[in-house]
Each structure stands twice: as structure tokens, then as C-alpha cells.
N, C-alpha and C positions, 0 to 999 in steps of 0.2 A: 830875486836878483840872480843874475848870471854868475857862475863861478869865477869868471874873469874879473869880476868886480873886486874880488878879494885877492889883492896882490901881495899882502903882507900877512903874516901869522896873526898879528894883532887885529887886523880888520876881520879876518876869518873868525877869530875867537869872539870878537864882539858880536858878530852876526849869529854865531852859534848860540851864545848866551841869550841874545835878544829874542830868538825864535824857538828856544827850547820848549816853550809851553804851548806849541802848536796843537798838541793833542787835547790839552785842557780847554782850549778855545775852539777846537774843531775847525781850525783855520787852515784851509788848503794853501793859500798864499804863503803863510808862515812856514808850513811844512815844506814847501818848495825852496824857500830861502834857507831853512835849516838843512835841507839835503845839499844844497850848494855849498853851504859853510862846512858841512862834514867832508865833502869831497875836497874842498880847498885845504882843510886842516890835514887831511891824509897826505896831501902833496907837500905842504909847507911845514908840517910838524917835525921838529927834530926828535930823534929817538931819545936823546938825553941832553940836558943842559946843566951847567954848573958854573959857579963863581967861587970866590974865596970862602963865602959864608954858607952857601947852600948848594945842593945838587937836586935835580928833578928829573925823574924818569917819566916819559910820556907813554900812553897806552893806545896805540893805534887799533888794537882789537876792540876796545870800548867804542871808539868812533865807528868802526866797521859795523859793529852790532847795532848802533844807533842809526846808521845809514840804512841797514836792512829793515829796521823797524819803521822808519819814515817812508821808505819805499813801499812797504806793505800798507801803511796808512794812506798814502796817495793812491795806490792801486785800488784799495777798497772803496775810495770815493769817486773813482773815475770809470767804473765798469760801464756805465750808461754810454759814455763816449765811445769806448772800445766796442761795445755791442752795436752801436749805431753804425760805426765805420764797417764793422764786419758784415752787417746785413744789407749794406747798400748794394742794389742791383741795377745794372744798366741793361736796358732792353733795346734791341735793334728793331725799330718799327718798320724797316724796309721789307722784312719778310713776313709782316703781319697781313693776313688775308681774312676777309670776312667769310664766314661759312653760312 
């Protein structure tokens, strides 16, 4: 999913929890959704919330660490794509001459 899909903290939190097991499943699509949820949470997460009964402090550092971990997971599974793009060569056949 695209990060724009998560317009509320609740939706981003749900996606975060639903896709947190991406590494256990080895699922690249779940990893991408988890990454999008992490990014959304970093933007939407309040630093602190409270009401009459409770107070909660959020940890953006934990989300940032998990974002780095999922980025590494995705990067480790996509090097073949990056290598193929890096090795693509275009040849101009106009200058080709038979010897």
C-alpha cells in the first residue's frame, strides 16, 4: 500500500500491526506495506497523549529503527533488480563495421 492510504493514525497503526510479521513470512509485499505504515506513523504519531485516566508517550525512535530494518530487508531481496538495471548497456549500431 501507498503511504497516502493511511490518512489516520488508527489506519497506519492497523497496517503496522498487520504487516509486522513480514520477516517471519519472508513476504516482500508485507514488508513494503510495513514500511509505508512506519512512514505514516512517523508523520501522524503524536509525541504524547493523555486523558483523565492515562498518559501515553510514543517512541518515534523505535519506529525509525524498524523503518531502517525493513529497508534493509527489502534491499537484501531486491539486489537482482538493482544489478540488472545497473548492467543494462545500450549499443549504437550505427558505428558498427564488419572487419
